[in-house]
N, CA, C and O atoms as a Tripos MOL2 file, in Angstrom:
@<TRIPOS>MOLECULE
protein
  248   247    62     0     0
PROTEIN
NO_CHARGES

@<TRIPOS>ATOM
      1 N         -10.1840   16.2760    3.4940 N.3       1 UNK1
      2 CA         -9.9100   15.4240    4.5700 C.3       1 UNK1
      3 C         -10.8670   15.9240    5.8770 C.2       1 UNK1
      4 O         -10.9260   15.1630    6.8430 O.2       1 UNK1
      5 N         -11.5100   17.0220    5.9040 N.am      2 UNK2
      6 CA        -12.1940   17.7410    6.7080 C.3       2 UNK2
      7 C         -13.5960   16.7680    7.1510 C.2       2 UNK2
      8 O         -14.0250   16.2460    8.1800 O.2       2 UNK2
      9 N         -14.0430   16.8870    5.5740 N.am      3 UNK3
     10 CA        -15.3170   16.0910    5.2850 C.3       3 UNK3
     11 C         -15.4780   14.6160    5.9390 C.2       3 UNK3
     12 O         -16.3590   14.1540    6.6640 O.2       3 UNK3
     13 N         -14.0570   13.9450    5.3000 N.am      4 UNK4
     14 CA        -14.1670   12.6580    5.9630 C.3       4 UNK4
     15 C         -14.1300   12.4240    7.5300 C.2       4 UNK4
     16 O         -14.5270   11.3600    8.0040 O.2       4 UNK4
     17 N         -13.7210   13.2830    8.1910 N.am      5 UNK5
     18 CA        -13.8460   13.5450    9.4770 C.3       5 UNK5
     19 C         -15.0750   13.9550   10.2330 C.2       5 UNK5
     20 O         -15.1310   14.0290   11.4600 O.2       5 UNK5
     21 N         -15.8420   14.1580    9.5830 N.am      6 UNK6
     22 CA        -17.4240   14.8770    9.9090 C.3       6 UNK6
     23 C         -18.0270   13.7800   10.6520 C.2       6 UNK6
     24 O         -18.2190   12.7590    9.9910 O.2       6 UNK6
     25 N         -18.3670   13.7600   11.8710 N.am      7 UNK7
     26 CA        -19.3300   12.5690   12.0900 C.3       7 UNK7
     27 C         -18.5390   11.6170   13.0260 C.2       7 UNK7
     28 O         -19.0820   10.8270   13.7990 O.2       7 UNK7
     29 N         -17.1850   11.7740   12.8730 N.am      8 UNK8
     30 CA        -16.4640   10.5240   13.6560 C.3       8 UNK8
     31 C         -16.3220   10.8340   15.2420 C.2       8 UNK8
     32 O         -16.6310   11.9190   15.7350 O.2       8 UNK8
     33 N         -15.8810    9.8800   15.8720 N.am      9 UNK9
     34 CA        -15.8190   10.2520   17.4320 C.3       9 UNK9
     35 C         -14.2930   10.8480   17.5560 C.2       9 UNK9
     36 O         -13.3200   10.3250   17.0140 O.2       9 UNK9
     37 N         -14.2580   11.9400   18.3010 N.am     10 UNK10
     38 CA        -12.9610   12.5580   18.8790 C.3      10 UNK10
     39 C         -11.7040   11.3710   18.8800 C.2      10 UNK10
     40 O         -10.6640   11.3680   18.2210 O.2      10 UNK10
     41 N         -12.1120   10.5690   19.6810 N.am     11 UNK11
     42 CA        -11.1870    9.3790   19.8450 C.3      11 UNK11
     43 C         -10.8700    8.8740   18.9530 C.2      11 UNK11
     44 O          -9.6670    8.6110   18.9420 O.2      11 UNK11
     45 N         -11.6370    8.4610   17.7780 N.am     12 UNK12
     46 CA        -10.8980    7.8110   16.4200 C.3      12 UNK12
     47 C         -10.4120    8.9920   15.7660 C.2      12 UNK12
     48 O          -9.7220    8.6130   14.8200 O.2      12 UNK12
     49 N         -10.4420   10.0870   15.8140 N.am     13 UNK13
     50 CA         -9.4690   11.0810   15.3400 C.3      13 UNK13
     51 C          -8.3750   11.4130   15.8460 C.2      13 UNK13
     52 O          -7.4340   11.8760   15.2020 O.2      13 UNK13
     53 N          -8.3870   11.2000   17.1040 N.am     14 UNK14
     54 CA         -7.0520   11.4330   17.9270 C.3      14 UNK14
     55 C          -6.1200   10.5660   17.6330 C.2      14 UNK14
     56 O          -4.9260   10.8490   17.5420 O.2      14 UNK14
     57 N          -6.8210    8.9730   17.3930 N.am     15 UNK15
     58 CA         -6.0080    7.8120   17.1100 C.3      15 UNK15
     59 C          -5.6550    8.0490   15.6140 C.2      15 UNK15
     60 O          -4.6660    7.3890   15.2940 O.2      15 UNK15
     61 N          -6.0890    8.6770   14.7660 N.am     16 UNK16
     62 CA         -5.7760    8.8240   13.2440 C.3      16 UNK16
     63 C          -4.8980    9.8510   13.2550 C.2      16 UNK16
     64 O          -3.9330    9.5920   12.5360 O.2      16 UNK16
     65 N          -4.8320   10.9670   13.8030 N.am     17 UNK17
     66 CA         -3.5590   11.9800   14.2340 C.3      17 UNK17
     67 C          -2.3660   11.4790   14.6190 C.2      17 UNK17
     68 O          -1.2970   11.7590   14.0760 O.2      17 UNK17
     69 N          -2.5060   10.7410   15.5440 N.am     18 UNK18
     70 CA         -1.5390   10.1090   16.3100 C.3      18 UNK18
     71 C          -0.7810    9.1110   15.5970 C.2      18 UNK18
     72 O           0.3620    8.7950   15.9240 O.2      18 UNK18
     73 N          -1.5680    8.4860   14.3770 N.am     19 UNK19
     74 CA         -0.9050    7.3260   13.6600 C.3      19 UNK19
     75 C          -0.0310    8.2390   12.6640 C.2      19 UNK19
     76 O           1.1790    8.0340   12.5710 O.2      19 UNK19
     77 N          -0.6280    9.1910   11.9640 N.am     20 UNK20
     78 CA         -0.1480   10.3970   11.0520 C.3      20 UNK20
     79 C           1.3060   10.7120   11.6790 C.2      20 UNK20
     80 O           2.2740   10.2530   11.0710 O.2      20 UNK20
     81 N           1.4600   11.2350   12.4960 N.am     21 UNK21
     82 CA          2.4320   12.0720   13.1530 C.3      21 UNK21
     83 C           3.6130   10.8480   13.4260 C.2      21 UNK21
     84 O           4.7800   11.0360   13.0830 O.2      21 UNK21
     85 N           3.2020    9.6770   14.0310 N.am     22 UNK22
     86 CA          4.4470    8.6400   14.4130 C.3      22 UNK22
     87 C           4.7620    8.1650   13.1370 C.2      22 UNK22
     88 O           5.9620    8.2210   12.8660 O.2      22 UNK22
     89 N           3.8300    7.5970   12.0590 N.am     23 UNK23
     90 CA          4.2800    7.0550   10.6020 C.3      23 UNK23
     91 C           5.2420    7.8700    9.9530 C.2      23 UNK23
     92 O           6.3480    7.5320    9.5330 O.2      23 UNK23
     93 N           4.6420    9.0950    9.9150 N.am     24 UNK24
     94 CA          5.5950    9.9810    9.1620 C.3      24 UNK24
     95 C           7.2260   10.2170    9.8570 C.2      24 UNK24
     96 O           8.2440   10.2840    9.1680 O.2      24 UNK24
     97 N           7.1940   10.3000   11.0800 N.am     25 UNK25
     98 CA          8.2420   10.4680   11.7130 C.3      25 UNK25
     99 C           9.2970    9.3040   11.5910 C.2      25 UNK25
    100 O          10.4970    9.4440   11.3540 O.2      25 UNK25
    101 N           8.5780    8.0680   11.8100 N.am     26 UNK26
    102 CA          9.2850    6.8830   11.6530 C.3      26 UNK26
    103 C           9.6850    6.5340   10.4260 C.2      26 UNK26
    104 O          10.7750    5.9660   10.3550 O.2      26 UNK26
    105 N           9.0640    6.7330    9.4050 N.am     27 UNK27
    106 CA          9.5640    6.6380    8.0390 C.3      27 UNK27
    107 C          10.8630    7.4420    7.6140 C.2      27 UNK27
    108 O          11.6740    6.9490    6.8310 O.2      27 UNK27
    109 N          11.0200    8.6720    8.1520 N.am     28 UNK28
    110 CA         11.9930    9.4520    7.9650 C.3      28 UNK28
    111 C          13.2470    9.0740    9.2000 C.2      28 UNK28
    112 O          14.4100    9.4490    9.0500 O.2      28 UNK28
    113 N          12.8610    8.4150   10.2060 N.am     29 UNK29
    114 CA         13.8970    8.1530   10.9040 C.3      29 UNK29
    115 C          14.4890    6.7360   10.4600 C.2      29 UNK29
    116 O          15.6920    6.5450   10.6370 O.2      29 UNK29
    117 N          13.6970    5.7310    9.8890 N.am     30 UNK30
    118 CA         14.4560    4.6390    9.2670 C.3      30 UNK30
    119 C          14.9760    4.9610    8.0320 C.2      30 UNK30
    120 O          16.0480    4.4370    7.7300 O.2      30 UNK30
    121 N          14.5270    5.5970    7.3740 N.am     31 UNK31
    122 CA         14.8000    5.7490    5.6780 C.3      31 UNK31
    123 C          16.0030    6.6690    5.8380 C.2      31 UNK31
    124 O          17.0090    6.2860    5.2410 O.2      31 UNK31
    125 N          16.1060    7.8620    6.5580 N.am     32 UNK32
    126 CA         17.3080    8.5340    6.2080 C.3      32 UNK32
    127 C          18.3920    8.3250    7.4900 C.2      32 UNK32
    128 O          19.5980    8.4500    7.2790 O.2      32 UNK32
    129 N          17.8650    7.9930    8.8550 N.am     33 UNK33
    130 CA         18.5320    8.0310    9.6680 C.3      33 UNK33
    131 C          19.3430    6.3030    9.7760 C.2      33 UNK33
    132 O          20.4870    5.9350   10.0420 O.2      33 UNK33
    133 N          18.3600    5.7510    9.5000 N.am     34 UNK34
    134 CA         19.2150    4.2260    9.5100 C.3      34 UNK34
    135 C          19.4860    3.7680    8.2160 C.2      34 UNK34
    136 O          20.1560    2.7490    8.0440 O.2      34 UNK34
    137 N          19.0060    4.4580    7.2420 N.am     35 UNK35
    138 CA         19.4880    4.0620    6.0530 C.3      35 UNK35
    139 C          19.2550    2.7400    5.6740 C.2      35 UNK35
    140 O          20.0600    1.9900    5.1210 O.2      35 UNK35
    141 N          17.6480    2.4010    6.1380 N.am     36 UNK36
    142 CA         17.3270    1.2990    5.8010 C.3      36 UNK36
    143 C          16.5170    1.1750    4.3120 C.2      36 UNK36
    144 O          15.8750    2.1520    3.9240 O.2      36 UNK36
    145 N          16.5740   -0.1210    3.4520 N.am     37 UNK37
    146 CA         15.8640   -0.2710    2.3870 C.3      37 UNK37
    147 C          14.4900    0.0830    2.3310 C.2      37 UNK37
    148 O          13.8260   -0.2660    3.3070 O.2      37 UNK37
    149 N          13.7990    0.8040    1.2570 N.am     38 UNK38
    150 CA         12.5090    1.2390    0.9500 C.3      38 UNK38
    151 C          11.6030    0.0980    1.5140 C.2      38 UNK38
    152 O          10.8490    0.3470    2.4550 O.2      38 UNK38
    153 N          11.6590   -1.1080    0.9790 N.am     39 UNK39
    154 CA         10.9150   -2.1760    1.0200 C.3      39 UNK39
    155 C          10.7040   -2.4840    2.6460 C.2      39 UNK39
    156 O           9.5780   -2.6520    3.1130 O.2      39 UNK39
    157 N          11.7800   -2.5330    3.3640 N.am     40 UNK40
    158 CA         11.8920   -2.8100    4.8800 C.3      40 UNK40
    159 C          11.2120   -1.8880    5.4980 C.2      40 UNK40
    160 O          10.3940   -2.2330    6.3500 O.2      40 UNK40
    161 N          11.3860   -0.7220    5.2350 N.am     41 UNK41
    162 CA         10.6680    0.6820    5.7120 C.3      41 UNK41
    163 C           9.1670    0.4960    5.5970 C.2      41 UNK41
    164 O           8.4370    0.5590    6.5860 O.2      41 UNK41
    165 N           8.7570    0.2840    4.4720 N.am     42 UNK42
    166 CA          7.3840    0.1460    4.1880 C.3      42 UNK42
    167 C           6.6140   -1.1270    4.9300 C.2      42 UNK42
    168 O           5.4400   -1.1200    5.3020 O.2      42 UNK42
    169 N           7.5130   -2.1640    5.0460 N.am     43 UNK43
    170 CA          6.8360   -3.3120    5.7420 C.3      43 UNK43
    171 C           6.5710   -3.1510    7.1560 C.2      43 UNK43
    172 O           5.6150   -3.5570    7.8160 O.2      43 UNK43
    173 N           7.8850   -2.2910    7.6030 N.am     44 UNK44
    174 CA          7.6680   -1.6470    9.2860 C.3      44 UNK44
    175 C           6.6110   -1.0050    9.4600 C.2      44 UNK44
    176 O           5.9870   -1.1010   10.5170 O.2      44 UNK44
    177 N           6.1780   -0.1640    8.3660 N.am     45 UNK45
    178 CA          5.0620    0.8690    8.6820 C.3      45 UNK45
    179 C           3.8210    0.2120    8.8300 C.2      45 UNK45
    180 O           2.9960    0.3210    9.7380 O.2      45 UNK45
    181 N           3.8010   -0.5710    7.6870 N.am     46 UNK46
    182 CA          2.6250   -1.3850    7.3730 C.3      46 UNK46
    183 C           2.0790   -2.0200    8.6870 C.2      46 UNK46
    184 O           0.8830   -1.9450    8.9720 O.2      46 UNK46
    185 N           2.9910   -2.6470    9.4780 N.am     47 UNK47
    186 CA          2.8230   -3.3810   10.7140 C.3      47 UNK47
    187 C           2.4910   -2.5970   11.7340 C.2      47 UNK47
    188 O           1.7040   -2.8870   12.6340 O.2      47 UNK47
    189 N           3.0670   -1.6350   11.6060 N.am     48 UNK48
    190 CA          2.6650   -0.5240   12.8280 C.3      48 UNK48
    191 C           1.3330    0.2210   12.5200 C.2      48 UNK48
    192 O           0.5930    0.6200   13.4180 O.2      48 UNK48
    193 N           1.0810    0.3810   11.2220 N.am     49 UNK49
    194 CA         -0.1250    0.8240   10.6940 C.3      49 UNK49
    195 C          -1.6200   -0.1160   11.1970 C.2      49 UNK49
    196 O          -2.7390    0.3420   11.4290 O.2      49 UNK49
    197 N          -1.1680   -1.5070   11.2540 N.am     50 UNK50
    198 CA         -2.2320   -2.5830   11.6240 C.3      50 UNK50
    199 C          -2.4600   -2.0720   12.7400 C.2      50 UNK50
    200 O          -3.6300   -1.7390   12.9250 O.2      50 UNK50
    201 N          -1.4390   -1.8160   13.8980 N.am     51 UNK51
    202 CA         -1.6670   -1.7950   15.2320 C.3      51 UNK51
    203 C          -2.8430   -0.4100   15.4000 C.2      51 UNK51
    204 O          -3.8490   -0.5730   16.0900 O.2      51 UNK51
    205 N          -2.6690    0.4500   14.9450 N.am     52 UNK52
    206 CA         -3.3690    1.8810   14.9450 C.3      52 UNK52
    207 C          -4.8110    1.4090   14.4120 C.2      52 UNK52
    208 O          -5.8320    1.8260   14.9590 O.2      52 UNK52
    209 N          -4.8610    0.4160   13.1910 N.am     53 UNK53
    210 CA         -6.3250    0.0770   12.6660 C.3      53 UNK53
    211 C          -6.8610   -0.6740   13.6880 C.2      53 UNK53
    212 O          -8.0530   -0.4140   13.8490 O.2      53 UNK53
    213 N          -6.3640   -1.6280   14.5460 N.am     54 UNK54
    214 CA         -6.8070   -2.3120   15.5000 C.3      54 UNK54
    215 C          -7.3990   -1.4460   16.6070 C.2      54 UNK54
    216 O          -8.5000   -1.7300   17.0800 O.2      54 UNK54
    217 N          -6.7950   -0.5460   16.9710 N.am     55 UNK55
    218 CA         -7.2320    0.3140   18.0380 C.3      55 UNK55
    219 C          -8.4410    1.0650   17.4060 C.2      55 UNK55
    220 O          -9.2430    1.4830   18.2410 O.2      55 UNK55
    221 N          -8.6790    1.2710   16.3590 N.am     56 UNK56
    222 CA         -9.9220    2.2310   15.9870 C.3      56 UNK56
    223 C         -10.7700    1.2070   16.1030 C.2      56 UNK56
    224 O         -11.6950    1.3920   16.8940 O.2      56 UNK56
    225 N         -10.7220    0.0080   15.4580 N.am     57 UNK57
    226 CA        -11.8490   -1.2060   15.1750 C.3      57 UNK57
    227 C         -12.4870   -1.7800   16.6670 C.2      57 UNK57
    228 O         -13.6430   -2.1400   16.8930 O.2      57 UNK57
    229 N         -11.2080   -1.7310   17.6840 N.am     58 UNK58
    230 CA        -11.5930   -1.7780   18.8840 C.3      58 UNK58
    231 C         -12.2530   -0.9390   19.9420 C.2      58 UNK58
    232 O         -12.6840   -1.2360   21.0560 O.2      58 UNK58
    233 N         -12.2070    0.3250   19.2030 N.am     59 UNK59
    234 CA        -12.9810    1.2620   20.1140 C.3      59 UNK59
    235 C         -14.3290    1.3260   20.0170 C.2      59 UNK59
    236 O         -14.9900    1.2580   18.9800 O.2      59 UNK59
    237 N         -14.8170    1.4920   21.4100 N.am     60 UNK60
    238 CA        -16.1000    1.5200   21.9540 C.3      60 UNK60
    239 C         -16.7160    2.8090   21.9010 C.2      60 UNK60
    240 O         -16.3520    3.7140   22.6510 O.2      60 UNK60
    241 N         -17.6870    2.9510   21.0030 N.am     61 UNK61
    242 CA        -18.0900    4.6330   21.5020 C.3      61 UNK61
    243 C         -19.3280    4.4490   22.4260 C.2      61 UNK61
    244 O         -20.3210    3.9070   21.9420 O.2      61 UNK61
    245 N         -19.3410    4.8460   23.6730 N.am     62 UNK62
    246 CA        -20.3410    4.7980   24.8200 C.3      62 UNK62
    247 C         -21.7240    5.4690   24.3750 C.2      62 UNK62
    248 O         -22.6640    5.5280   25.1680 O.2      62 UNK62
@<TRIPOS>BOND
     1     1     2 1
     2     2     3 1
     3     3     4 2
     4     3     5 am
     5     5     6 1
     6     6     7 1
     7     7     8 2
     8     7     9 am
     9     9    10 1
    10    10    11 1
    11    11    12 2
    12    11    13 am
    13    13    14 1
    14    14    15 1
    15    15    16 2
    16    15    17 am
    17    17    18 1
    18    18    19 1
    19    19    20 2
    20    19    21 am
    21    21    22 1
    22    22    23 1
    23    23    24 2
    24    23    25 am
    25    25    26 1
    26    26    27 1
    27    27    28 2
    28    27    29 am
    29    29    30 1
    30    30    31 1
    31    31    32 2
    32    31    33 am
    33    33    34 1
    34    34    35 1
    35    35    36 2
    36    35    37 am
    37    37    38 1
    38    38    39 1
    39    39    40 2
    40    39    41 am
    41    41    42 1
    42    42    43 1
    43    43    44 2
    44    43    45 am
    45    45    46 1
    46    46    47 1
    47    47    48 2
    48    47    49 am
    49    49    50 1
    50    50    51 1
    51    51    52 2
    52    51    53 am
    53    53    54 1
    54    54    55 1
    55    55    56 2
    56    55    57 am
    57    57    58 1
    58    58    59 1
    59    59    60 2
    60    59    61 am
    61    61    62 1
    62    62    63 1
    63    63    64 2
    64    63    65 am
    65    65    66 1
    66    66    67 1
    67    67    68 2
    68    67    69 am
    69    69    70 1
    70    70    71 1
    71    71    72 2
    72    71    73 am
    73    73    74 1
    74    74    75 1
    75    75    76 2
    76    75    77 am
    77    77    78 1
    78    78    79 1
    79    79    80 2
    80    79    81 am
    81    81    82 1
    82    82    83 1
    83    83    84 2
    84    83    85 am
    85    85    86 1
    86    86    87 1
    87    87    88 2
    88    87    89 am
    89    89    90 1
    90    90    91 1
    91    91    92 2
    92    91    93 am
    93    93    94 1
    94    94    95 1
    95    95    96 2
    96    95    97 am
    97    97    98 1
    98    98    99 1
    99    99   100 2
   100    99   101 am
   101   101   102 1
   102   102   103 1
   103   103   104 2
   104   103   105 am
   105   105   106 1
   106   106   107 1
   107   107   108 2
   108   107   109 am
   109   109   110 1
   110   110   111 1
   111   111   112 2
   112   111   113 am
   113   113   114 1
   114   114   115 1
   115   115   116 2
   116   115   117 am
   117   117   118 1
   118   118   119 1
   119   119   120 2
   120   119   121 am
   121   121   122 1
   122   122   123 1
   123   123   124 2
   124   123   125 am
   125   125   126 1
   126   126   127 1
   127   127   128 2
   128   127   129 am
   129   129   130 1
   130   130   131 1
   131   131   132 2
   132   131   133 am
   133   133   134 1
   134   134   135 1
   135   135   136 2
   136   135   137 am
   137   137   138 1
   138   138   139 1
   139   139   140 2
   140   139   141 am
   141   141   142 1
   142   142   143 1
   143   143   144 2
   144   143   145 am
   145   145   146 1
   146   146   147 1
   147   147   148 2
   148   147   149 am
   149   149   150 1
   150   150   151 1
   151   151   152 2
   152   151   153 am
   153   153   154 1
   154   154   155 1
   155   155   156 2
   156   155   157 am
   157   157   158 1
   158   158   159 1
   159   159   160 2
   160   159   161 am
   161   161   162 1
   162   162   163 1
   163   163   164 2
   164   163   165 am
   165   165   166 1
   166   166   167 1
   167   167   168 2
   168   167   169 am
   169   169   170 1
   170   170   171 1
   171   171   172 2
   172   171   173 am
   173   173   174 1
   174   174   175 1
   175   175   176 2
   176   175   177 am
   177   177   178 1
   178   178   179 1
   179   179   180 2
   180   179   181 am
   181   181   182 1
   182   182   183 1
   183   183   184 2
   184   183   185 am
   185   185   186 1
   186   186   187 1
   187   187   188 2
   188   187   189 am
   189   189   190 1
   190   190   191 1
   191   191   192 2
   192   191   193 am
   193   193   194 1
   194   194   195 1
   195   195   196 2
   196   195   197 am
   197   197   198 1
   198   198   199 1
   199   199   200 2
   200   199   201 am
   201   201   202 1
   202   202   203 1
   203   203   204 2
   204   203   205 am
   205   205   206 1
   206   206   207 1
   207   207   208 2
   208   207   209 am
   209   209   210 1
   210   210   211 1
   211   211   212 2
   212   211   213 am
   213   213   214 1
   214   214   215 1
   215   215   216 2
   216   215   217 am
   217   217   218 1
   218   218   219 1
   219   219   220 2
   220   219   221 am
   221   221   222 1
   222   222   223 1
   223   223   224 2
   224   223   225 am
   225   225   226 1
   226   226   227 1
   227   227   228 2
   228   227   229 am
   229   229   230 1
   230   230   231 1
   231   231   232 2
   232   231   233 am
   233   233   234 1
   234   234   235 1
   235   235   236 2
   236   235   237 am
   237   237   238 1
   238   238   239 1
   239   239   240 2
   240   239   241 am
   241   241   242 1
   242   242   243 1
   243   243   244 2
   244   243   245 am
   245   245   246 1
   246   246   247 1
   247   247   248 2
@<TRIPOS>SUBSTRUCTURE
     1 UNK1         2 RESIDUE 1 A UNK
     2 UNK2         6 RESIDUE 1 A UNK
     3 UNK3        10 RESIDUE 1 A UNK
     4 UNK4        14 RESIDUE 1 A UNK
     5 UNK5        18 RESIDUE 1 A UNK
     6 UNK6        22 RESIDUE 1 A UNK
     7 UNK7        26 RESIDUE 1 A UNK
     8 UNK8        30 RESIDUE 1 A UNK
     9 UNK9        34 RESIDUE 1 A UNK
    10 UNK10       38 RESIDUE 1 A UNK
    11 UNK11       42 RESIDUE 1 A UNK
    12 UNK12       46 RESIDUE 1 A UNK
    13 UNK13       50 RESIDUE 1 A UNK
    14 UNK14       54 RESIDUE 1 A UNK
    15 UNK15       58 RESIDUE 1 A UNK
    16 UNK16       62 RESIDUE 1 A UNK
    17 UNK17       66 RESIDUE 1 A UNK
    18 UNK18       70 RESIDUE 1 A UNK
    19 UNK19       74 RESIDUE 1 A UNK
    20 UNK20       78 RESIDUE 1 A UNK
    21 UNK21       82 RESIDUE 1 A UNK
    22 UNK22       86 RESIDUE 1 A UNK
    23 UNK23       90 RESIDUE 1 A UNK
    24 UNK24       94 RESIDUE 1 A UNK
    25 UNK25       98 RESIDUE 1 A UNK
    26 UNK26      102 RESIDUE 1 A UNK
    27 UNK27      106 RESIDUE 1 A UNK
    28 UNK28      110 RESIDUE 1 A UNK
    29 UNK29      114 RESIDUE 1 A UNK
    30 UNK30      118 RESIDUE 1 A UNK
    31 UNK31      122 RESIDUE 1 A UNK
    32 UNK32      126 RESIDUE 1 A UNK
    33 UNK33      130 RESIDUE 1 A UNK
    34 UNK34      134 RESIDUE 1 A UNK
    35 UNK35      138 RESIDUE 1 A UNK
    36 UNK36      142 RESIDUE 1 A UNK
    37 UNK37      146 RESIDUE 1 A UNK
    38 UNK38      150 RESIDUE 1 A UNK
    39 UNK39      154 RESIDUE 1 A UNK
    40 UNK40      158 RESIDUE 1 A UNK
    41 UNK41      162 RESIDUE 1 A UNK
    42 UNK42      166 RESIDUE 1 A UNK
    43 UNK43      170 RESIDUE 1 A UNK
    44 UNK44      174 RESIDUE 1 A UNK
    45 UNK45      178 RESIDUE 1 A UNK
    46 UNK46      182 RESIDUE 1 A UNK
    47 UNK47      186 RESIDUE 1 A UNK
    48 UNK48      190 RESIDUE 1 A UNK
    49 UNK49      194 RESIDUE 1 A UNK
    50 UNK50      198 RESIDUE 1 A UNK
    51 UNK51      202 RESIDUE 1 A UNK
    52 UNK52      206 RESIDUE 1 A UNK
    53 UNK53      210 RESIDUE 1 A UNK
    54 UNK54      214 RESIDUE 1 A UNK
    55 UNK55      218 RESIDUE 1 A UNK
    56 UNK56      222 RESIDUE 1 A UNK
    57 UNK57      226 RESIDUE 1 A UNK
    58 UNK58      230 RESIDUE 1 A UNK
    59 UNK59      234 RESIDUE 1 A UNK
    60 UNK60      238 RESIDUE 1 A UNK
    61 UNK61      242 RESIDUE 1 A UNK
    62 UNK62      246 RESIDUE 1 A UNK
């Protein structure tokens, strides 16, 4: 994973780290805490992941 991050802007890496932590905790909260079906959890996380991808794609490097 370090090799993939080499040369990437720090802001993009920060967004990726934030996404990793948030999606991981959200998965377990929805799956275990609220006992949601697997498909519902996956779709909810996919929707949230699109938001992080949008943030990266709209990131402007100065």
